C-alpha positions as CSV (number, residue, x, y, z in Angstrom):
1,M,-11.1,-11.2,4.4
2,Y,-9.9,-7.7,3.5
3,Q,-9.0,-5.9,0.3
4,I,-6.1,-3.3,1.0
5,S,-5.1,-1.0,-1.7
6,V,-2.1,1.1,-1.3
7,Y,-0.2,3.8,-3.7
8,I,3.7,3.4,-3.8
9,P,6.3,5.2,-5.9
10,L,8.3,2.8,-7.9
11,P,11.5,2.8,-6.1
12,A,9.6,1.1,-3.2
13,L,7.2,-1.1,-4.7
14,E,8.8,-4.1,-4.1
15,K,9.8,-3.5,-0.8
16,V,6.2,-2.7,0.2
17,R,4.7,-5.7,-1.8
18,D,7.0,-8.2,-0.3
19,A,6.6,-6.7,3.3
20,M,3.0,-7.3,2.8
21,F,3.6,-10.8,1.5
22,E,5.7,-11.9,4.5
23,A,2.9,-10.6,6.7
24,G,0.4,-12.8,5.3
25,G,-1.0,-10.6,2.7
26,G,-1.6,-11.9,-0.7
27,S,-2.9,-15.4,0.4
28,F,-6.2,-16.7,-1.2
29,G,-7.3,-20.5,-1.0
30,F,-4.1,-22.5,-2.4
31,Y,-2.2,-19.4,-3.4
32,D,0.0,-17.0,-2.2
33,S,1.8,-13.9,-3.6
34,C,-1.3,-12.9,-5.0
35,C,-1.6,-9.3,-6.0
36,W,-2.7,-6.8,-8.8
37,I,-0.6,-3.6,-9.6
38,T,-1.6,-0.8,-11.8
39,K,0.2,2.2,-12.9
40,G,-1.3,5.8,-12.3
41,K,-0.1,9.6,-11.3
42,G,-0.2,10.8,-7.6
43,R,-0.7,14.4,-7.1
44,F,-0.4,16.0,-3.6
45,R,1.3,19.1,-1.7
46,P,3.3,18.6,1.6
47,L,1.9,21.3,4.3
48,N,3.7,23.2,6.9
49,G,5.2,20.3,9.4
50,S,5.4,17.6,6.9
51,N,8.4,15.9,6.1
52,P,7.8,14.6,2.2
53,Y,9.9,11.7,0.9
54,L,9.2,13.6,-2.5
55,G,8.8,17.2,-3.2
56,E,8.8,20.3,-1.0
57,Q,6.4,22.0,1.2
58,G,4.2,24.0,-0.3
59,N,4.5,23.0,-3.7
60,V,2.2,20.5,-5.8
61,E,3.8,17.0,-6.8
62,E,2.8,15.1,-9.1
63,V,4.5,11.1,-9.5
64,D,4.3,8.1,-11.1
65,E,2.8,5.6,-8.3
66,Y,1.7,2.2,-8.5
67,K,-1.6,1.0,-6.6
68,L,-1.1,-2.4,-5.3
69,E,-4.0,-4.3,-4.3
70,M,-4.4,-7.4,-2.2
71,S,-6.4,-9.7,-0.2
72,C,-5.7,-10.9,3.3
73,D,-7.2,-13.0,6.0
74,D,-8.9,-11.1,9.2
75,K,-6.2,-12.9,11.2
76,V,-3.5,-11.0,9.7
77,F,-4.9,-7.9,8.7
78,E,-3.2,-5.7,11.3
79,S,0.0,-7.3,10.8
80,V,-0.1,-6.4,7.2
81,I,-1.0,-3.2,7.6
82,K,1.7,-2.4,10.3
83,A,4.2,-4.3,7.7
84,M,2.9,-1.8,4.8
85,K,3.3,1.2,6.9
86,K,6.9,0.4,8.1
87,A,8.2,-0.5,4.6
88,H,6.4,2.7,2.7
89,P,8.7,5.5,2.4
90,Y,6.0,8.2,2.5
91,E,5.7,9.8,6.0
92,T,1.6,9.6,5.5
93,P,0.8,6.4,3.0
94,A,-2.3,6.4,1.0
95,F,-4.2,3.2,1.4
96,N,-7.5,2.0,1.9
97,Y,-9.4,-1.3,2.7
98,F,-12.6,-2.9,3.0
99,H,-13.9,-6.4,4.4
100,F,-16.0,-8.9,2.2
101,N,-17.3,-12.4,2.8
102,E,-15.3,-14.6,0.8
103,N,-18.1,-17.3,1.2
104,I,-20.7,-15.6,-1.0
């Protein structure tokens, strides 16, 4: 099993979440569509050569974002990451993941 976390601006939250669910993310035991969502503030500065969804090159931007977390089976991990990247509006989505043993 993997735990995936990704930061998403509100207008894209449902699109990214649903794409990850459709790819097999958020399933655990006899449940699906499982996730955890928390609100926070993202901060970044687009550099030269970037094509930012929000903000302008060289200017620091702060935006309300949501951290979406969900588990996924090893078999669908790559598909879930690909779906997240395709649905996400950011040029470079900020995400992380870790692998864990569900049988412990």
